[in-house]
PDB file of N, CA, C and O in Angstrom, chain B, residues numbered from 101:
ATOM      1  N   MET B 101     131.239 106.987  87.969  1.00  0.00           N
ATOM      2  CA  MET B 101     130.117 106.940  88.890  1.00  0.00           C
ATOM      3  C   MET B 101     129.465 105.564  88.802  1.00  0.00           C
ATOM      4  O   MET B 101     129.262 105.065  87.695  1.00  0.00           O
ATOM      5  N   PRO B 102     129.126 104.927  89.938  1.00  0.00           N
ATOM      6  CA  PRO B 102     128.531 103.587  89.882  1.00  0.00           C
ATOM      7  C   PRO B 102     127.115 103.615  89.329  1.00  0.00           C
ATOM      8  O   PRO B 102     126.431 104.639  89.323  1.00  0.00           O
ATOM      9  N   LYS B 103     126.713 102.443  88.866  1.00  0.00           N
ATOM     10  CA  LYS B 103     125.357 102.319  88.343  1.00  0.00           C
ATOM     11  C   LYS B 103     124.338 102.437  89.479  1.00  0.00           C
ATOM     12  O   LYS B 103     124.617 102.077  90.622  1.00  0.00           O
ATOM     13  N   MET B 104     123.160 102.945  89.139  1.00  0.00           N
ATOM     14  CA  MET B 104     122.093 103.014  90.129  1.00  0.00           C
ATOM     15  C   MET B 104     121.426 101.654  90.216  1.00  0.00           C
ATOM     16  O   MET B 104     121.398 100.910  89.236  1.00  0.00           O
ATOM     17  N   LYS B 105     120.892 101.326  91.374  1.00  0.00           N
ATOM     18  CA  LYS B 105     120.240 100.045  91.557  1.00  0.00           C
ATOM     19  C   LYS B 105     118.730 100.201  91.437  1.00  0.00           C
ATOM     20  O   LYS B 105     118.149 101.192  91.879  1.00  0.00           O
ATOM     21  N   THR B 106     118.111  99.190  90.824  1.00  0.00           N
ATOM     22  CA  THR B 106     116.660  99.140  90.720  1.00  0.00           C
ATOM     23  C   THR B 106     116.084  98.685  92.051  1.00  0.00           C
ATOM     24  O   THR B 106     116.586  97.739  92.658  1.00  0.00           O
ATOM     25  N   HIS B 107     115.036  99.353  92.504  1.00  0.00           N
ATOM     26  CA  HIS B 107     114.333  98.947  93.714  1.00  0.00           C
ATOM     27  C   HIS B 107     113.400  97.801  93.337  1.00  0.00           C
ATOM     28  O   HIS B 107     112.379  98.016  92.684  1.00  0.00           O
ATOM     29  N   LYS B 108     113.755  96.577  93.752  1.00  0.00           N
ATOM     30  CA  LYS B 108     113.081  95.382  93.255  1.00  0.00           C
ATOM     31  C   LYS B 108     111.619  95.293  93.681  1.00  0.00           C
ATOM     32  O   LYS B 108     110.791  94.802  92.914  1.00  0.00           O
ATOM     33  N   ALA B 109     111.283  95.751  94.871  1.00  0.00           N
ATOM     34  CA  ALA B 109     109.883  95.710  95.298  1.00  0.00           C
ATOM     35  C   ALA B 109     109.031  96.621  94.430  1.00  0.00           C
ATOM     36  O   ALA B 109     107.886  96.297  94.116  1.00  0.00           O
ATOM     37  N   THR B 110     109.593  97.763  94.042  1.00  0.00           N
ATOM     38  CA  THR B 110     108.869  98.683  93.161  1.00  0.00           C
ATOM     39  C   THR B 110     108.743  98.100  91.764  1.00  0.00           C
ATOM     40  O   THR B 110     107.714  98.265  91.110  1.00  0.00           O
ATOM     41  N   ALA B 111     109.788  97.417  91.303  1.00  0.00           N
ATOM     42  CA  ALA B 111     109.769  96.831  89.961  1.00  0.00           C
ATOM     43  C   ALA B 111     108.676  95.783  89.821  1.00  0.00           C
ATOM     44  O   ALA B 111     108.149  95.585  88.727  1.00  0.00           O
ATOM     45  N   LYS B 112     108.327  95.107  90.915  1.00  0.00           N
ATOM     46  CA  LYS B 112     107.279  94.092  90.869  1.00  0.00           C
ATOM     47  C   LYS B 112     105.883  94.703  90.865  1.00  0.00           C
ATOM     48  O   LYS B 112     104.924  94.057  90.441  1.00  0.00           O
ATOM     49  N   ARG B 113     105.762  95.935  91.331  1.00  0.00           N
ATOM     50  CA  ARG B 113     104.444  96.553  91.485  1.00  0.00           C
ATOM     51  C   ARG B 113     104.055  97.499  90.354  1.00  0.00           C
ATOM     52  O   ARG B 113     102.870  97.771  90.160  1.00  0.00           O
ATOM     53  N   PHE B 114     105.030  98.003  89.609  1.00  0.00           N
ATOM     54  CA  PHE B 114     104.754  98.996  88.573  1.00  0.00           C
ATOM     55  C   PHE B 114     105.264  98.508  87.227  1.00  0.00           C
ATOM     56  O   PHE B 114     106.325  97.890  87.137  1.00  0.00           O
ATOM     57  N   LYS B 115     104.493  98.793  86.178  1.00  0.00           N
ATOM     58  CA  LYS B 115     104.894  98.454  84.818  1.00  0.00           C
ATOM     59  C   LYS B 115     104.730  99.697  83.950  1.00  0.00           C
ATOM     60  O   LYS B 115     103.893 100.558  84.221  1.00  0.00           O
ATOM     61  N   ARG B 116     105.544  99.771  82.907  1.00  0.00           N
ATOM     62  CA  ARG B 116     105.465 100.902  81.987  1.00  0.00           C
ATOM     63  C   ARG B 116     104.619 100.499  80.781  1.00  0.00           C
ATOM     64  O   ARG B 116     104.749  99.386  80.271  1.00  0.00           O
ATOM     65  N   THR B 117     103.760 101.399  80.329  1.00  0.00           N
ATOM     66  CA  THR B 117     102.928 101.137  79.157  1.00  0.00           C
ATOM     67  C   THR B 117     103.715 101.469  77.895  1.00  0.00           C
ATOM     68  O   THR B 117     104.837 101.970  77.966  1.00  0.00           O
ATOM     69  N   GLY B 118     103.124 101.190  76.755  1.00  0.00           N
ATOM     70  CA  GLY B 118     103.782 101.492  75.499  1.00  0.00           C
ATOM     71  C   GLY B 118     103.985 102.976  75.275  1.00  0.00           C
ATOM     72  O   GLY B 118     104.921 103.380  74.585  1.00  0.00           O
ATOM     73  N   SER B 119     103.120 103.786  75.849  1.00  0.00           N
ATOM     74  CA  SER B 119     103.243 105.237  75.684  1.00  0.00           C
ATOM     75  C   SER B 119     104.134 105.865  76.745  1.00  0.00           C
ATOM     76  O   SER B 119     104.323 107.082  76.744  1.00  0.00           O
ATOM     77  N   GLY B 120     104.689 105.057  77.658  1.00  0.00           N
ATOM     78  CA  GLY B 120     105.619 105.577  78.650  1.00  0.00           C
ATOM     79  C   GLY B 120     105.010 105.919  79.991  1.00  0.00           C
ATOM     80  O   GLY B 120     105.711 106.422  80.869  1.00  0.00           O
ATOM     81  N   LYS B 121     103.719 105.661  80.177  1.00  0.00           N
ATOM     82  CA  LYS B 121     103.096 105.929  81.470  1.00  0.00           C
ATOM     83  C   LYS B 121     103.350 104.748  82.401  1.00  0.00           C
ATOM     84  O   LYS B 121     103.668 103.648  81.949  1.00  0.00           O
ATOM     85  N   TRP B 122     103.207 104.986  83.710  1.00  0.00           N
ATOM     86  CA  TRP B 122     103.353 103.930  84.700  1.00  0.00           C
ATOM     87  C   TRP B 122     101.975 103.484  85.149  1.00  0.00           C
ATOM     88  O   TRP B 122     101.099 104.318  85.381  1.00  0.00           O
ATOM     89  N   VAL B 123     101.769 102.170  85.274  1.00  0.00           N
ATOM     90  CA  VAL B 123     100.501 101.636  85.753  1.00  0.00           C
ATOM     91  C   VAL B 123     100.752 100.789  86.988  1.00  0.00           C
ATOM     92  O   VAL B 123     101.836 100.238  87.180  1.00  0.00           O
ATOM     93  N   ARG B 124      99.730 100.701  87.815  1.00  0.00           N
ATOM     94  CA  ARG B 124      99.821  99.938  89.059  1.00  0.00           C
ATOM     95  C   ARG B 124      98.491  99.253  89.328  1.00  0.00           C
ATOM     96  O   ARG B 124      97.468  99.598  88.738  1.00  0.00           O
ATOM     97  N   ASN B 125      98.521  98.276  90.228  1.00  0.00           N
ATOM     98  CA  ASN B 125      97.300  97.636  90.682  1.00  0.00           C
ATOM     99  C   ASN B 125      96.652  98.496  91.754  1.00  0.00           C
ATOM    100  O   ASN B 125      97.297  99.338  92.378  1.00  0.00           O
ATOM    101  N   ARG B 126      95.366  98.263  91.951  1.00  0.00           N
ATOM    102  CA  ARG B 126      94.670  98.935  93.033  1.00  0.00           C
ATOM    103  C   ARG B 126      94.765  98.075  94.289  1.00  0.00           C
ATOM    104  O   ARG B 126      94.956  96.862  94.200  1.00  0.00           O
ATOM    105  N   ALA B 127      94.633  98.691  95.441  1.00  0.00           N
ATOM    106  CA  ALA B 127      94.645  97.943  96.702  1.00  0.00           C
ATOM    107  C   ALA B 127      93.278  97.294  96.859  1.00  0.00           C
ATOM    108  O   ALA B 127      92.335  97.948  97.306  1.00  0.00           O
ATOM    109  N   ASN B 128      93.153  96.018  96.500  1.00  0.00           N
ATOM    110  CA  ASN B 128      91.822  95.413  96.409  1.00  0.00           C
ATOM    111  C   ASN B 128      91.521  94.424  97.524  1.00  0.00           C
ATOM    112  O   ASN B 128      90.479  93.770  97.480  1.00  0.00           O
ATOM    113  N   ARG B 129      92.382  94.289  98.515  1.00  0.00           N
ATOM    114  CA  ARG B 129      92.088  93.316  99.574  1.00  0.00           C
ATOM    115  C   ARG B 129      91.545  93.983 100.826  1.00  0.00           C
ATOM    116  O   ARG B 129      91.200  93.298 101.789  1.00  0.00           O
ATOM    117  N   ILE B 130      91.465  95.299 100.828  1.00  0.00           N
ATOM    118  CA  ILE B 130      91.017  96.010 102.016  1.00  0.00           C
ATOM    119  C   ILE B 130      89.488  95.906 102.120  1.00  0.00           C
ATOM    120  O   ILE B 130      88.773  96.495 101.309  1.00  0.00           O
ATOM    121  N   HIS B 131      89.003  95.185 103.082  1.00  0.00           N
ATOM    122  CA  HIS B 131      87.553  95.017 103.336  1.00  0.00           C
ATOM    123  C   HIS B 131      86.816  94.598 102.076  1.00  0.00           C
ATOM    124  O   HIS B 131      85.764  95.151 101.757  1.00  0.00           O
ATOM    125  N   ARG B 132      87.354  93.640 101.371  1.00  0.00           N
ATOM    126  CA  ARG B 132      86.755  93.235 100.101  1.00  0.00           C
ATOM    127  C   ARG B 132      85.394  92.577 100.299  1.00  0.00           C
ATOM    128  O   ARG B 132      84.565  92.624  99.390  1.00  0.00           O
ATOM    129  N   HIS B 133      85.139  91.976 101.436  1.00  0.00           N
ATOM    130  CA  HIS B 133      83.862  91.291 101.650  1.00  0.00           C
ATOM    131  C   HIS B 133      82.705  92.266 101.826  1.00  0.00           C
ATOM    132  O   HIS B 133      81.548  91.852 101.747  1.00  0.00           O
ATOM    133  N   ASN B 134      82.977  93.542 102.062  1.00  0.00           N
ATOM    134  CA  ASN B 134      81.908  94.527 102.235  1.00  0.00           C
ATOM    135  C   ASN B 134      81.522  95.205 100.929  1.00  0.00           C
ATOM    136  O   ASN B 134      80.607  96.027 100.915  1.00  0.00           O
ATOM    137  N   LYS B 135      82.198  94.880  99.831  1.00  0.00           N
ATOM    138  CA  LYS B 135      81.978  95.593  98.584  1.00  0.00           C
ATOM    139  C   LYS B 135      81.043  94.823  97.661  1.00  0.00           C
ATOM    140  O   LYS B 135      80.897  93.607  97.782  1.00  0.00           O
ATOM    141  N   THR B 136      80.413  95.543  96.740  1.00  0.00           N
ATOM    142  CA  THR B 136      79.565  94.901  95.744  1.00  0.00           C
ATOM    143  C   THR B 136      80.434  94.189  94.712  1.00  0.00           C
ATOM    144  O   THR B 136      81.640  94.427  94.635  1.00  0.00           O
ATOM    145  N   LYS B 137      79.815  93.314  93.919  1.00  0.00           N
ATOM    146  CA  LYS B 137      80.569  92.609  92.878  1.00  0.00           C
ATOM    147  C   LYS B 137      81.159  93.580  91.876  1.00  0.00           C
ATOM    148  O   LYS B 137      82.290  93.407  91.422  1.00  0.00           O
ATOM    149  N   ARG B 138      80.397  94.594  91.535  1.00  0.00           N
ATOM    150  CA  ARG B 138      80.903  95.573  90.575  1.00  0.00           C
ATOM    151  C   ARG B 138      82.113  96.322  91.134  1.00  0.00           C
ATOM    152  O   ARG B 138      83.095  96.538  90.423  1.00  0.00           O
ATOM    153  N   ALA B 139      82.042  96.715  92.397  1.00  0.00           N
ATOM    154  CA  ALA B 139      83.159  97.424  93.013  1.00  0.00           C
ATOM    155  C   ALA B 139      84.403  96.541  93.054  1.00  0.00           C
ATOM    156  O   ALA B 139      85.516  97.029  92.855  1.00  0.00           O
ATOM    157  N   LYS B 140      84.224  95.248  93.311  1.00  0.00           N
ATOM    158  CA  LYS B 140      85.356  94.335  93.352  1.00  0.00           C
ATOM    159  C   LYS B 140      85.962  94.139  91.968  1.00  0.00           C
ATOM    160  O   LYS B 140      87.180  94.018  91.838  1.00  0.00           O
ATOM    161  N   ARG B 141      85.131  94.107  90.942  1.00  0.00           N
ATOM    162  CA  ARG B 141      85.636  94.002  89.564  1.00  0.00           C
ATOM    163  C   ARG B 141      86.443  95.240  89.193  1.00  0.00           C
ATOM    164  O   ARG B 141      87.476  95.128  88.532  1.00  0.00           O
ATOM    165  N   GLU B 142      85.988  96.410  89.608  1.00  0.00           N
ATOM    166  CA  GLU B 142      86.700  97.642  89.306  1.00  0.00           C
ATOM    167  C   GLU B 142      88.086  97.644  89.958  1.00  0.00           C
ATOM    168  O   GLU B 142      89.031  98.204  89.403  1.00  0.00           O
ATOM    169  N   LEU B 143      88.206  97.028  91.116  1.00  0.00           N
ATOM    170  CA  LEU B 143      89.492  96.988  91.801  1.00  0.00           C
ATOM    171  C   LEU B 143      90.493  96.075  91.106  1.00  0.00           C
ATOM    172  O   LEU B 143      91.691  96.172  91.372  1.00  0.00           O
ATOM    173  N   ASP B 144      90.037  95.192  90.224  1.00  0.00           N
ATOM    174  CA  ASP B 144      90.935  94.297  89.491  1.00  0.00           C
ATOM    175  C   ASP B 144      91.646  95.012  88.351  1.00  0.00           C
ATOM    176  O   ASP B 144      92.638  94.503  87.830  1.00  0.00           O
ATOM    177  N   LYS B 145      91.161  96.176  87.959  1.00  0.00           N
ATOM    178  CA  LYS B 145      91.738  96.893  86.827  1.00  0.00           C
ATOM    179  C   LYS B 145      93.007  97.631  87.234  1.00  0.00           C
ATOM    180  O   LYS B 145      93.204  97.964  88.402  1.00  0.00           O
ATOM    181  N   LYS B 146      93.855  97.877  86.253  1.00  0.00           N
ATOM    182  CA  LYS B 146      95.065  98.673  86.475  1.00  0.00           C
ATOM    183  C   LYS B 146      94.680 100.153  86.451  1.00  0.00           C
ATOM    184  O   LYS B 146      93.642 100.529  85.907  1.00  0.00           O
ATOM    185  N   ILE B 147      95.532 100.978  87.048  1.00  0.00           N
ATOM    186  CA  ILE B 147      95.297 102.414  87.062  1.00  0.00           C
ATOM    187  C   ILE B 147      96.631 103.116  86.793  1.00  0.00           C
ATOM    188  O   ILE B 147      97.690 102.627  87.187  1.00  0.00           O
ATOM    189  N   VAL B 148      96.567 104.250  86.128  1.00  0.00           N
ATOM    190  CA  VAL B 148      97.770 105.014  85.819  1.00  0.00           C
ATOM    191  C   VAL B 148      98.239 105.725  87.086  1.00  0.00           C
ATOM    192  O   VAL B 148      97.428 106.259  87.842  1.00  0.00           O
ATOM    193  N   VAL B 149      99.540 105.729  87.311  1.00  0.00           N
ATOM    194  CA  VAL B 149     100.122 106.382  88.484  1.00  0.00           C
ATOM    195  C   VAL B 149      99.907 107.887  88.365  1.00  0.00           C
ATOM    196  O   VAL B 149     100.052 108.457  87.284  1.00  0.00           O
ATOM    197  N   SER B 150      99.564 108.518  89.469  1.00  0.00           N
ATOM    198  CA  SER B 150      99.289 109.949  89.462  1.00  0.00           C
ATOM    199  C   SER B 150     100.571 110.735  89.186  1.00  0.00           C
ATOM    200  O   SER B 150     101.663 110.264  89.504  1.00  0.00           O
ATOM    201  N   PRO B 151     100.449 111.926  88.599  1.00  0.00           N
ATOM    202  CA  PRO B 151     101.632 112.753  88.330  1.00  0.00           C
ATOM    203  C   PRO B 151     102.427 113.086  89.592  1.00  0.00           C
ATOM    204  O   PRO B 151     103.639 113.289  89.520  1.00  0.00           O
ATOM    205  N   ALA B 152     101.767 113.144  90.731  1.00  0.00           N
ATOM    206  CA  ALA B 152     102.456 113.448  91.976  1.00  0.00           C
ATOM    207  C   ALA B 152     103.415 112.328  92.379  1.00  0.00           C
ATOM    208  O   ALA B 152     104.438 112.594  93.010  1.00  0.00           O
ATOM    209  N   ASP B 153     103.102 111.085  92.026  1.00  0.00           N
ATOM    210  CA  ASP B 153     103.933 109.942  92.402  1.00  0.00           C
ATOM    211  C   ASP B 153     104.852 109.476  91.283  1.00  0.00           C
ATOM    212  O   ASP B 153     105.736 108.652  91.518  1.00  0.00           O
ATOM    213  N   ARG B 154     104.663 109.983  90.085  1.00  0.00           N
ATOM    214  CA  ARG B 154     105.434 109.516  88.927  1.00  0.00           C
ATOM    215  C   ARG B 154     106.933 109.719  89.114  1.00  0.00           C
ATOM    216  O   ARG B 154     107.725 108.832  88.795  1.00  0.00           O
ATOM    217  N   LYS B 155     107.321 110.871  89.625  1.00  0.00           N
ATOM    218  CA  LYS B 155     108.737 111.169  89.794  1.00  0.00           C
ATOM    219  C   LYS B 155     109.393 110.204  90.783  1.00  0.00           C
ATOM    220  O   LYS B 155     110.536 109.792  90.585  1.00  0.00           O
ATOM    221  N   ARG B 156     108.678 109.847  91.836  1.00  0.00           N
ATOM    222  CA  ARG B 156     109.215 108.920  92.827  1.00  0.00           C
ATOM    223  C   ARG B 156     109.395 107.523  92.234  1.00  0.00           C
ATOM    224  O   ARG B 156     110.394 106.858  92.510  1.00  0.00           O
ATOM    225  N   VAL B 157     108.442 107.078  91.428  1.00  0.00           N
ATOM    226  CA  VAL B 157     108.549 105.762  90.795  1.00  0.00           C
ATOM    227  C   VAL B 157     109.715 105.738  89.825  1.00  0.00           C
ATOM    228  O   VAL B 157     110.462 104.760  89.785  1.00  0.00           O
ATOM    229  N   GLU B 158     109.885 106.787  89.050  1.00  0.00           N
ATOM    230  CA  GLU B 158     110.983 106.831  88.082  1.00  0.00           C
ATOM    231  C   GLU B 158     112.344 106.865  88.767  1.00  0.00           C
ATOM    232  O   GLU B 158     113.318 106.347  88.220  1.00  0.00           O
ATOM    233  N   ARG B 159     112.431 107.456  89.938  1.00  0.00           N
ATOM    234  CA  ARG B 159     113.693 107.462  90.666  1.00  0.00           C
ATOM    235  C   ARG B 159     114.034 106.060  91.189  1.00  0.00           C
ATOM    236  O   ARG B 159     115.204 105.680  91.237  1.00  0.00           O
ATOM    237  N   LEU B 160     113.010 105.299  91.578  1.00  0.00           N
ATOM    238  CA  LEU B 160     113.251 103.940  92.086  1.00  0.00           C
ATOM    239  C   LEU B 160     113.513 102.939  90.967  1.00  0.00           C
ATOM    240  O   LEU B 160     114.116 101.892  91.199  1.00  0.00           O
ATOM    241  N   LEU B 161     113.061 103.258  89.748  1.00  0.00           N
ATOM    242  CA  LEU B 161     113.224 102.356  88.613  1.00  0.00           C
ATOM    243  C   LEU B 161     114.009 103.068  87.498  1.00  0.00           C
ATOM    244  O   LEU B 161     113.413 103.442  86.488  1.00  0.00           O
ATOM    245  N   PRO B 162     115.307 103.262  87.652  1.00  0.00           N
ATOM    246  CA  PRO B 162     116.050 104.085  86.709  1.00  0.00           C
ATOM    247  C   PRO B 162     116.198 103.476  85.322  1.00  0.00           C
ATOM    248  O   PRO B 162     116.370 104.220  84.357  1.00  0.00           O
ATOM    249  N   TYR B 163     116.140 102.153  85.179  1.00  0.00           N
ATOM    250  CA  TYR B 163     116.413 101.527  83.886  1.00  0.00           C
ATOM    251  C   TYR B 163     115.190 100.860  83.279  1.00  0.00           C
ATOM    252  O   TYR B 163     115.328 100.009  82.400  1.00  0.00           O
ATOM    253  N   HIS B 164     114.002 101.225  83.725  1.00  0.00           N
ATOM    254  CA  HIS B 164     112.777 100.587  83.212  1.00  0.00           C
ATOM    255  C   HIS B 164     112.025 101.518  82.296  1.00  0.00           C
ATOM    256  O   HIS B 164     110.972 101.152  81.773  1.00  0.00           O
TER     257      HIS B 164
END
């Protein structure tokens, strides 16, 4: 059976933590000029991928 291919666009957007969870950036460019400074700082932080999307990310990144 051939090897599975990594989805490169997904590989650039998601990283695995030391405990095996997936993290992603928040969408922080949407109407950023209307937000407070605190809200914009919060958007700079990483967030753990939801359990509903975890299976899809793992299928796109088989060797990560």
